[in-house]
DRENZAPA-804589 format. One line per 5 residues: number of its first residue (from 1); for each residue x, y, z of C-alpha. Coordinates in Angstrom, 2 decimals. Layout:
REM residues N
NUM = X/Y/Z; ...
REM end
This chain:
REM residues 670
1 = -84.40/43.07/11.33; -80.67/41.81/10.35; -79.34/39.30/8.22; -76.11/39.99/9.89; -74.88/37.08/12.40
6 = -72.34/38.36/14.62; -70.78/35.37/16.71; -71.55/35.97/20.77; -74.42/38.65/19.29; -76.32/37.35/16.98
11 = -78.23/34.22/16.24; -78.18/34.58/12.61; -77.80/35.95/9.30; -73.81/36.75/7.97; -70.90/34.39/9.26
16 = -68.50/37.88/9.98; -65.50/35.62/10.59; -65.70/33.73/7.42; -66.02/36.75/5.67; -62.86/38.25/6.53
21 = -61.17/34.69/6.19; -62.46/34.95/2.48; -61.45/38.53/1.91; -58.23/37.65/3.45; -57.99/34.59/1.11
26 = -58.52/36.95/-1.72; -55.70/39.09/-0.41; -52.95/36.31/-0.19; -53.35/35.14/-3.59; -49.95/37.01/-4.43
31 = -48.31/35.29/-1.26; -49.55/32.06/-2.55; -47.91/32.38/-5.92; -44.52/33.64/-4.16; -45.09/30.47/-2.10
36 = -45.22/28.49/-5.03; -42.84/30.08/-6.97; -40.22/29.28/-4.28; -41.13/25.41/-4.27; -40.44/25.96/-7.76
41 = -37.15/26.73/-7.26; -36.55/24.57/-4.46; -36.84/22.03/-6.96; -34.42/23.74/-9.34; -31.62/24.28/-6.77
46 = -32.22/20.89/-5.69; -32.13/19.69/-9.11; -28.46/21.73/-10.03; -27.32/20.61/-6.76; -27.73/16.95/-7.21
51 = -26.12/17.68/-10.90; -23.10/19.05/-9.04; -22.76/16.63/-6.77; -22.42/13.53/-9.37; -20.30/15.34/-10.95
56 = -18.34/16.11/-8.53; -18.25/12.42/-8.13; -17.39/11.61/-11.69; -14.88/13.94/-11.35; -13.16/12.05/-8.56
61 = -13.33/8.93/-10.02; -11.51/10.47/-13.63; -9.00/12.18/-11.12; -8.25/8.75/-9.55; -7.27/7.57/-13.20
66 = -4.61/9.78/-13.78; -3.88/11.61/-10.17; -1.15/10.76/-8.38; -3.02/8.41/-6.45; -4.05/6.52/-9.47
71 = -4.15/2.35/-9.17; -1.93/2.16/-12.24; 1.02/2.47/-9.86; -0.62/-0.22/-7.00; 1.10/-3.09/-7.46
76 = 0.53/-6.74/-5.65; 2.94/-9.29/-4.67; 2.21/-13.32/-5.03; 4.59/-16.01/-4.18; 4.75/-19.17/-5.32
81 = 4.84/-20.55/-1.41; 2.52/-18.96/0.43; 3.79/-21.41/3.57; 7.00/-20.24/3.35; 6.80/-16.55/2.71
86 = 4.61/-13.82/1.61; 5.30/-10.54/0.01; 3.32/-6.92/0.38; 4.02/-4.77/-1.87; 3.62/-1.07/-2.20
91 = 3.13/1.91/-4.70; 5.71/1.96/-7.98; 7.28/-1.32/-6.84; 9.49/-2.36/-9.50; 7.80/-5.35/-11.05
96 = 9.69/-9.04/-11.84; 10.28/-12.26/-10.33; 12.70/-12.73/-7.58; 13.77/-15.67/-6.07; 13.86/-15.86/-2.16
101 = 14.84/-19.36/-0.16; 14.76/-18.96/3.58; 17.50/-21.30/4.39; 17.16/-20.29/8.50; 13.55/-18.14/10.35
106 = 14.55/-15.63/12.61; 13.62/-16.82/16.41; 13.52/-15.76/19.70; 15.00/-17.22/23.11; 12.23/-19.22/24.77
111 = 12.83/-21.39/27.48; 10.97/-23.69/29.37; 10.91/-24.95/33.23; 11.08/-29.14/34.21; 7.72/-30.00/35.78
116 = 6.55/-27.75/38.97; 4.02/-28.64/41.55; 0.31/-27.22/41.45; 1.43/-24.80/44.94; 5.21/-24.33/43.48
121 = 5.85/-20.62/44.96; 8.06/-18.16/43.65; 10.42/-16.40/46.14; 10.22/-13.12/47.31; 13.49/-10.79/45.28
126 = 14.49/-8.73/42.95; 14.61/-10.30/39.49; 16.11/-8.62/36.09; 16.05/-9.75/32.41; 18.28/-8.69/29.57
131 = 17.39/-8.99/26.09; 20.15/-8.01/23.83; 21.15/-4.45/25.10; 18.13/-3.47/27.35; 17.90/-4.76/30.94
136 = 14.68/-4.22/33.15; 14.56/-5.21/36.73; 11.16/-5.20/39.20; 10.29/-6.61/42.85; 8.17/-9.67/43.32
141 = 6.84/-10.25/46.77; 6.70/-13.55/46.65; 3.56/-16.21/45.70; 2.57/-18.57/42.85; 3.68/-19.07/39.59
146 = 0.99/-17.55/37.97; 1.14/-14.19/40.02; 5.22/-13.94/38.93; 3.82/-14.43/35.43; 2.17/-11.66/35.67
151 = 4.27/-9.63/37.43; 6.65/-10.71/34.71; 4.68/-9.50/31.77; 3.06/-6.28/33.48; 6.64/-5.22/34.61
156 = 8.83/-6.31/31.79; 6.41/-7.20/29.26; 8.48/-4.84/26.65; 11.28/-7.31/26.77; 10.11/-10.96/27.87
161 = 6.46/-12.70/28.33; 5.96/-15.62/30.45; 3.32/-18.16/30.50; 2.22/-21.05/32.91; 1.01/-24.41/31.39
166 = -0.69/-26.92/33.07; 1.29/-30.21/31.36; -0.53/-32.47/33.38; -2.89/-33.02/36.20; -0.47/-32.46/38.96
171 = 2.13/-30.49/37.26; 2.88/-26.73/35.50; 5.86/-25.20/33.32; 6.33/-22.15/33.03; 7.37/-20.43/29.48
176 = 9.85/-17.22/29.65; 10.48/-16.09/26.25; 12.04/-12.56/24.57; 10.27/-10.72/22.58; 12.36/-9.69/19.84
181 = 13.67/-12.18/17.75; 17.88/-12.20/16.15; 20.82/-13.68/17.16; 21.96/-10.04/18.92; 18.71/-10.86/21.34
186 = 20.13/-13.28/23.64; 18.02/-13.55/27.23; 19.95/-13.10/29.66; 18.41/-14.04/33.76; 19.59/-11.78/36.23
191 = 20.02/-11.29/39.68; 17.29/-13.08/41.67; 15.74/-13.90/38.47; 19.19/-16.33/37.69; 18.05/-18.08/40.86
196 = 15.15/-18.90/39.97; 15.91/-20.00/36.82; 18.72/-22.44/37.67; 16.54/-23.94/40.74; 13.54/-24.48/38.04
201 = 15.77/-25.88/35.35; 15.48/-23.27/32.98; 19.06/-22.87/32.88; 22.44/-25.05/33.61; 25.58/-24.20/34.65
206 = 28.06/-25.39/31.89; 32.27/-24.65/31.04; 32.44/-22.31/28.50; 32.51/-23.84/25.50; 34.05/-21.79/22.75
211 = 36.82/-22.44/21.02; 38.70/-19.56/18.84; 41.79/-20.86/17.72; 44.52/-18.28/16.89; 45.76/-17.11/13.45
216 = 49.40/-16.74/13.39; 52.80/-18.31/11.63; 52.51/-21.65/14.10; 48.98/-22.65/13.54; 48.58/-22.05/9.84
221 = 50.49/-24.89/7.06; 50.13/-25.58/3.44; 51.47/-27.40/0.56; 52.06/-24.33/-1.56; 55.17/-22.51/-1.50
226 = 55.05/-19.92/1.87; 54.99/-17.15/-0.26; 51.07/-18.10/-1.69; 49.63/-17.36/1.97; 50.37/-14.31/4.31
231 = 49.57/-14.04/7.92; 49.13/-10.75/9.78; 47.20/-9.46/12.66; 44.89/-12.60/12.93; 44.09/-12.51/9.45
236 = 45.07/-15.29/6.88; 45.27/-14.43/3.60; 45.66/-16.83/0.58; 47.11/-15.34/-2.81; 46.06/-16.98/-6.11
241 = 47.16/-20.55/-6.68; 48.22/-20.93/-3.01; 46.58/-22.92/0.19; 46.48/-23.23/3.70; 45.05/-25.18/6.93
246 = 44.55/-23.18/9.84; 44.81/-26.02/12.73; 42.56/-25.72/16.00; 44.34/-26.27/19.35; 42.68/-29.59/19.95
251 = 39.67/-31.55/18.01; 36.09/-29.74/18.36; 33.29/-32.33/18.79; 30.48/-31.82/16.83; 27.27/-32.01/18.58
256 = 23.63/-30.87/17.44; 24.23/-27.16/18.81; 27.90/-26.06/17.98; 28.70/-23.40/14.95; 31.30/-22.89/13.30
261 = 31.91/-18.71/12.79; 34.33/-16.92/10.64; 35.08/-13.85/8.36; 36.10/-14.09/5.08; 36.90/-11.67/2.32
266 = 36.68/-12.62/-1.46; 38.87/-10.11/-3.59; 38.11/-10.18/-7.34; 40.91/-7.84/-8.82; 40.30/-9.82/-12.54
271 = 41.74/-7.53/-15.18; 40.48/-7.99/-19.16; 43.69/-9.28/-21.18; 44.80/-7.16/-23.97; 47.20/-8.51/-26.58
276 = 50.30/-7.43/-27.04; 51.02/-4.92/-29.95; 53.36/-6.95/-33.00; 56.76/-6.13/-32.82; 57.69/-3.98/-35.86
281 = 60.97/-5.61/-36.52; 64.82/-4.09/-37.04; 65.54/-0.91/-38.81; 68.18/-1.06/-41.61; 69.49/2.01/-42.77
286 = 68.87/2.25/-46.42; 72.41/2.41/-48.59; 73.64/5.33/-50.25; 72.97/5.72/-54.04; 75.49/6.92/-57.58
291 = 75.58/10.32/-58.25; 77.03/11.09/-62.26; 77.05/14.74/-63.29; 73.81/15.66/-62.72; 71.93/12.10/-62.52
296 = 71.88/10.05/-58.85; 70.77/6.44/-59.13; 69.58/5.13/-55.41; 70.35/1.69/-54.45; 67.07/-0.78/-53.59
301 = 66.21/-0.67/-49.85; 67.34/-3.05/-47.50; 64.83/-5.67/-46.09; 65.16/-8.04/-43.56; 62.96/-11.00/-43.78
306 = 60.84/-11.94/-40.69; 58.68/-14.92/-39.23; 54.97/-14.78/-39.58; 53.76/-12.75/-36.46; 52.05/-15.15/-34.21
311 = 49.70/-13.52/-31.31; 50.35/-15.20/-28.18; 47.61/-17.30/-26.48; 45.60/-15.44/-23.42; 46.73/-16.40/-19.80
316 = 44.21/-19.02/-18.41; 41.39/-17.32/-16.30; 40.43/-19.86/-13.30; 36.92/-19.27/-11.43; 36.73/-21.65/-8.36
321 = 34.55/-20.43/-5.42; 34.61/-24.09/-3.38; 37.10/-22.28/-1.31; 36.32/-23.17/2.37; 37.18/-27.36/3.70
326 = 36.44/-28.23/7.04; 38.94/-31.47/8.06; 38.00/-34.29/10.68; 41.06/-36.56/10.64; 41.56/-37.55/6.88
331 = 38.14/-36.52/5.74; 37.83/-33.07/3.97; 34.31/-31.76/3.41; 33.66/-28.50/1.36; 31.75/-25.95/2.52
336 = 28.78/-24.24/0.15; 30.41/-21.81/-2.44; 31.45/-18.50/-1.84; 30.85/-15.30/-3.31; 32.50/-11.87/-4.11
341 = 32.48/-9.51/-1.44; 33.25/-5.68/-0.07; 34.92/-6.41/2.75; 35.19/-8.98/5.11; 31.41/-11.22/5.46
346 = 30.39/-13.26/8.28; 29.88/-16.96/7.28; 27.94/-19.45/9.91; 27.85/-23.22/9.25; 26.31/-25.61/11.67
351 = 29.15/-28.07/12.26; 26.23/-31.07/13.14; 25.87/-30.87/9.12; 29.11/-31.34/7.64; 31.56/-33.15/10.05
356 = 31.32/-35.03/13.48; 34.42/-33.49/15.05; 36.40/-30.27/13.63; 40.13/-30.80/13.38; 40.95/-27.80/10.85
361 = 39.67/-25.19/8.80; 41.16/-25.37/4.81; 41.39/-22.31/2.30; 41.90/-23.62/-1.06; 42.34/-20.72/-3.59
366 = 42.28/-22.03/-6.98; 41.65/-18.94/-8.56; 43.69/-16.88/-11.18; 42.25/-13.43/-9.58; 41.21/-13.22/-6.43
371 = 42.43/-13.16/-2.96; 41.25/-14.81/0.03; 40.95/-13.73/3.37; 40.01/-15.63/6.78; 39.88/-13.96/10.01
376 = 37.83/-14.23/13.92; 37.03/-18.05/13.61; 34.56/-19.07/16.46; 32.88/-22.15/17.35; 30.43/-22.03/20.03
381 = 27.32/-23.50/21.23; 24.78/-20.55/20.45; 22.34/-21.67/23.33; 25.12/-20.29/25.82; 24.96/-17.16/28.08
386 = 27.85/-16.81/29.54; 28.38/-19.90/32.02; 25.00/-20.98/31.82; 22.35/-22.24/29.20; 19.17/-23.12/28.47
391 = 18.18/-26.83/29.41; 14.93/-27.86/27.47; 14.75/-24.68/24.85; 11.98/-24.55/22.90; 13.73/-22.27/20.25
396 = 17.22/-19.98/20.46; 17.57/-16.57/19.65; 19.06/-16.91/15.69; 18.55/-14.35/12.84; 16.93/-15.18/9.65
401 = 19.17/-15.95/6.65; 17.97/-15.63/3.15; 18.98/-16.10/-0.34; 17.83/-13.79/-2.39; 18.19/-14.50/-6.24
406 = 21.49/-16.39/-4.93; 22.70/-14.36/-2.54; 22.67/-15.08/1.07; 21.70/-11.99/3.25; 21.17/-12.35/7.45
411 = 18.50/-10.23/9.05; 17.17/-10.18/12.86; 13.38/-10.81/12.10; 10.99/-12.53/9.77; 9.49/-9.42/8.13
416 = 12.11/-7.76/5.88; 11.66/-4.71/3.87; 15.16/-4.08/2.43; 15.47/-6.71/0.92; 12.98/-5.90/-2.40
421 = 12.38/-2.35/-3.30; 8.71/-0.93/-1.61; 8.33/-5.06/-1.26; 7.97/-5.81/2.63; 8.77/-9.72/2.67
426 = 7.29/-12.41/5.31; 9.10/-15.25/6.62; 7.32/-18.37/7.41; 8.89/-21.90/7.03; 12.43/-22.60/5.69
431 = 12.29/-23.42/1.31; 13.05/-26.95/-0.01; 13.11/-25.01/-3.61; 13.05/-21.25/-3.84; 9.63/-19.15/-3.96
436 = 9.04/-17.24/-6.65; 7.81/-13.70/-5.59; 6.03/-11.96/-8.07; 5.94/-8.06/-8.13; 2.99/-6.89/-10.97
441 = 0.16/-4.48/-11.23; -3.01/-4.68/-9.29; -5.00/-5.27/-12.37; -8.37/-6.20/-10.16; -7.90/-2.60/-8.42
446 = -7.56/-0.87/-11.76; -10.69/-2.69/-12.59; -12.63/-1.91/-9.68; -11.50/2.34/-10.55; -13.03/1.42/-14.13
451 = -15.92/0.50/-12.74; -16.26/2.96/-10.51; -15.92/5.79/-13.33; -18.70/4.19/-15.37; -21.09/3.94/-12.61
456 = -20.43/7.51/-12.07; -21.12/8.46/-15.55; -24.00/6.73/-16.30; -25.42/8.44/-13.20; -24.36/11.88/-14.21
461 = -25.97/11.19/-17.89; -29.10/9.49/-16.60; -30.01/12.32/-14.33; -28.82/15.09/-17.15; -31.67/12.75/-19.09
466 = -34.18/12.79/-16.95; -34.05/16.32/-15.72; -33.96/17.77/-19.47; -36.57/15.08/-21.25; -40.06/14.41/-20.58
471 = -40.71/11.28/-21.70; -41.24/8.74/-19.33; -39.58/6.02/-21.55; -36.30/7.74/-19.63; -37.71/6.26/-16.38
476 = -39.24/3.39/-17.66; -36.40/2.05/-18.82; -34.04/1.93/-15.49; -35.26/-1.27/-14.93; -32.78/-1.62/-11.57
481 = -34.87/1.61/-9.93; -36.64/0.90/-6.49; -40.08/1.97/-6.69; -39.17/5.47/-4.02; -36.72/6.39/-7.06
486 = -39.07/5.79/-9.91; -41.55/8.25/-7.99; -39.00/10.80/-7.33; -37.64/10.14/-11.19; -41.14/11.55/-12.76
491 = -41.07/14.26/-9.55; -38.13/15.49/-11.43; -38.96/14.31/-14.93; -38.46/17.49/-17.61; -37.33/19.94/-14.75
496 = -34.93/21.74/-16.76; -36.39/20.74/-20.25; -34.26/22.90/-22.65; -31.60/24.01/-20.31; -28.64/24.72/-22.92
501 = -25.91/24.30/-20.52; -26.73/20.59/-19.49; -27.43/19.78/-22.97; -24.03/21.16/-24.00; -22.72/19.24/-20.96
506 = -24.14/15.89/-22.25; -22.98/16.84/-25.62; -19.19/17.58/-24.56; -19.04/14.52/-22.49; -20.15/11.83/-25.14
511 = -17.25/13.70/-26.99; -14.54/12.94/-24.69; -15.93/9.67/-24.27; -15.62/8.58/-28.42; -12.67/10.76/-29.18
516 = -9.37/8.82/-29.55; -6.24/9.56/-27.66; -2.62/8.58/-28.44; -0.88/5.92/-26.41; 2.15/3.56/-27.49
521 = -0.41/0.50/-28.68; -0.64/2.84/-31.90; -4.21/2.34/-33.38; -4.46/-1.03/-31.60; -5.84/1.40/-29.03
526 = -6.75/4.68/-28.93; -10.50/4.63/-28.79; -11.99/3.36/-25.39; -14.61/1.17/-27.63; -10.85/-0.93/-28.65
531 = -10.59/-1.40/-24.64; -14.12/-3.22/-24.45; -16.08/0.42/-22.81; -18.62/1.84/-25.49; -22.46/2.18/-26.01
536 = -22.97/-1.30/-27.50; -20.82/-3.75/-25.64; -24.00/-6.13/-25.34; -22.69/-7.55/-28.68; -24.76/-8.01/-32.09
541 = -28.00/-9.56/-31.95; -28.89/-8.01/-28.32; -31.41/-6.58/-29.60; -32.27/-2.71/-29.20; -32.15/-0.91/-26.57
546 = -32.63/2.72/-25.71; -30.25/2.97/-22.93; -27.41/3.14/-25.94; -29.40/6.16/-27.75; -29.10/8.11/-24.21
551 = -25.31/8.10/-24.11; -24.91/5.43/-21.26; -21.51/3.47/-21.46; -20.97/-0.09/-21.07; -18.36/-2.48/-20.02
556 = -16.94/-5.64/-21.46; -14.88/-7.28/-18.11; -13.20/-9.91/-20.47; -11.80/-7.15/-23.10; -10.59/-5.27/-20.39
561 = -9.16/-7.81/-18.32; -7.39/-8.77/-21.78; -6.41/-5.45/-22.42; -4.69/-4.90/-19.20; -2.83/-8.18/-19.57
566 = -1.80/-7.44/-22.50; -1.05/-3.75/-22.84; -1.50/-2.22/-19.43; 0.85/0.70/-20.13; -1.10/1.70/-23.38
571 = -4.37/1.35/-21.05; -2.91/3.84/-18.55; -2.00/6.24/-21.37; -5.96/5.86/-22.47; -7.24/7.64/-19.52
576 = -4.02/10.00/-18.63; -0.82/10.50/-20.56; 2.03/12.75/-20.54; 2.80/13.41/-24.49; 5.32/16.08/-24.40
581 = 7.51/14.76/-21.61; 7.04/17.00/-19.14; 5.68/15.23/-16.39; 2.66/16.63/-16.68; -0.44/14.76/-17.63
586 = -2.17/16.52/-20.99; -4.01/13.99/-22.65; -6.46/11.13/-21.96; -10.35/9.75/-21.54; -9.84/10.88/-17.78
591 = -8.02/14.11/-18.08; -10.19/15.66/-21.00; -13.38/14.70/-19.08; -12.04/15.78/-15.75; -11.15/19.35/-17.91
596 = -14.29/19.09/-19.54; -15.97/19.15/-16.41; -14.04/21.74/-14.18; -15.92/24.62/-15.21; -19.09/23.12/-13.74
601 = -17.67/22.61/-10.21; -14.97/25.11/-9.37; -15.46/28.27/-7.45; -17.40/30.25/-9.03; -18.48/28.01/-12.26
606 = -21.75/27.29/-13.45; -23.04/25.05/-10.62; -22.39/27.72/-7.92; -23.39/30.24/-10.29; -26.83/28.71/-10.57
611 = -27.53/27.34/-7.31; -26.42/30.87/-6.06; -28.73/32.62/-8.18; -31.75/30.38/-7.54; -30.63/31.31/-3.78
616 = -30.78/34.83/-4.20; -34.33/34.57/-5.95; -35.44/32.65/-2.95; -34.45/34.89/-0.44; -35.76/38.00/-2.31
621 = -38.60/36.42/-3.12; -39.10/35.31/1.08; -38.27/38.92/1.86; -41.53/39.80/-0.63; -43.53/37.45/1.31
626 = -42.83/38.82/4.55; -43.43/42.43/3.61; -46.53/41.52/2.09; -47.31/39.71/5.18; -46.77/42.62/7.53
631 = -49.62/44.53/4.98; -51.72/41.95/5.17; -51.59/41.31/8.85; -52.80/45.26/8.80; -55.24/44.79/6.16
636 = -56.92/42.03/8.22; -57.01/44.21/10.81; -58.29/47.09/9.46; -61.14/44.45/7.95; -61.41/43.55/11.83
641 = -61.62/46.81/12.73; -64.92/48.02/10.54; -66.60/44.85/11.14; -66.02/45.87/15.26; -67.75/48.95/14.72
646 = -70.10/47.54/12.72; -71.09/45.22/14.97; -71.33/48.23/17.72; -74.25/49.76/15.30; -76.07/46.50/15.07
651 = -76.10/46.09/18.79; -77.42/49.80/18.98; -79.50/49.09/16.42; -80.60/45.65/18.31; -80.89/48.02/21.93
656 = -83.16/50.85/19.97; -85.16/48.39/18.54; -86.18/46.72/21.55; -87.24/49.75/22.98; -89.53/50.59/19.94
661 = -90.95/47.18/20.45; -91.51/48.08/24.35; -93.19/51.07/23.64; -95.37/49.12/20.70; -96.37/47.01/23.63
666 = -97.25/49.59/26.30; -99.50/51.73/23.74; -100.80/49.10/22.43; -102.33/47.86/25.75; -104.07/50.96/26.11
REM end
């Protein structure tokens, strides 16, 4: 009777559920359109965000080329002898070459024991060490050599280190060394550590071997007049042309470790000679004249014939910095030449390198304008520590001695940062010939910054081309793209086609890269193309490439390297230059590019405005969708209520139909 099918009620007819769904699908067409508009807006927002990210990358790369941390200020230091000395240059280190001769490395006290049995035990006690002016003490409960070394390292590790070495199958030695290098960082063993060191032959007792000859009238003599030398308060002063000898109380034998130390002052009082003025000669009064009436006749002026003036010869100037000598019997041995000083400086001389024994120290001042002063002469064994000395030292505390451009300097460590401005040098070994330290710009870092700059420029230009053009050739010519990147590029191809802002940005970028900029090189370097950066660096005959027509830049490493070597300062100016002397960059490729990109990325700039506007549109559309969804929910509820009433009517009709059929059957039976 009915063609309407209601699930659960009727078994045939119309599918009311599908009918409701079809009706609601038609009702939802507006929501579907709004959802599609959100998807399109999301794609556009992502495109602008990607443009913004690429602009920011290019901006950072551009600012790196002219900002405070630009690579043009980076320096590298190369050594002609890396085995002897290396150097590390900081930013803005002065360029140039410095000659460094390593005469002696700084070392620390490193003392080793005699061979000890493998079962050797260290006694219980209070052990102490002194390095320089620092001391440390700790208690040890007794134990093996290894346990003692571990205790030293744990409790005194800031000052000393200990290590046990198995030197033979049946013996061991213990090495104890100071951490710090330098002559002022001598290692001493205190309390029970001293007894341990003596017992294990790390140390031995010695008499005081320090000799300090007094400088007084009785110990000083010379062959020049006594007026040329003066002794006062332990200081010998020798005037120009004088000489003097300081005798030691007894001759000192020269052993392998003996050192002569003295303080010397070389004062230069030279003043340039000025010739005397020519003498004027005698003055003769003029004779009187004769007067007759109103006429006066004067006599001729008097004259005195003078000999021809001869300018005197300048006084002799003699420079001779070979001043100090050592005397051993009748043998006289010169020490290295000195230099002019500002006050007293300490000189240290290993005796074994010069004489077999030392009888006297001589001063010979052959200068005409220098005063030589000597004081505090000491002859000693640097290995001694008061009344003890190491038995078999691996090394003893001493300073590094370096000559920098001929000037001798002494430092307590082998890492020195105060000899060359903003350069740290590390000494590795003594040198036979001076090593040359060349400080120069870090051209490799500049090249890397330029490569990064060109990469981000091309990356932004490529993104603009993809978004503003619909030609698939733009993607096809990008041969370095992966399949996924190519599909992604094709998906957004032409998404912002005809956008005025992006086309304007592209035009400005190309203009900035092609414009000339002033540099000290003049017309030789005003364009990026002259540096080796342009849209056509492949050279003539390389064929047509569409990429060159898209604005992509290429860089010739060979040309860039040549320019950085020959015109480094001008290359720097090409990217960022202060043309008016106010210490602020106001010209250059990188500066101009940053200035033109700033309106796009700054707070409230174009990118923020576009993405913000799109975000608001998306938010408004989502609000409209929510309202529409609420309305559609009411509509769907109304439809389902209507169908429910229809279902009830159909059920009533079905019941009536069944009643009629039953009545008809009863009537027919009669």
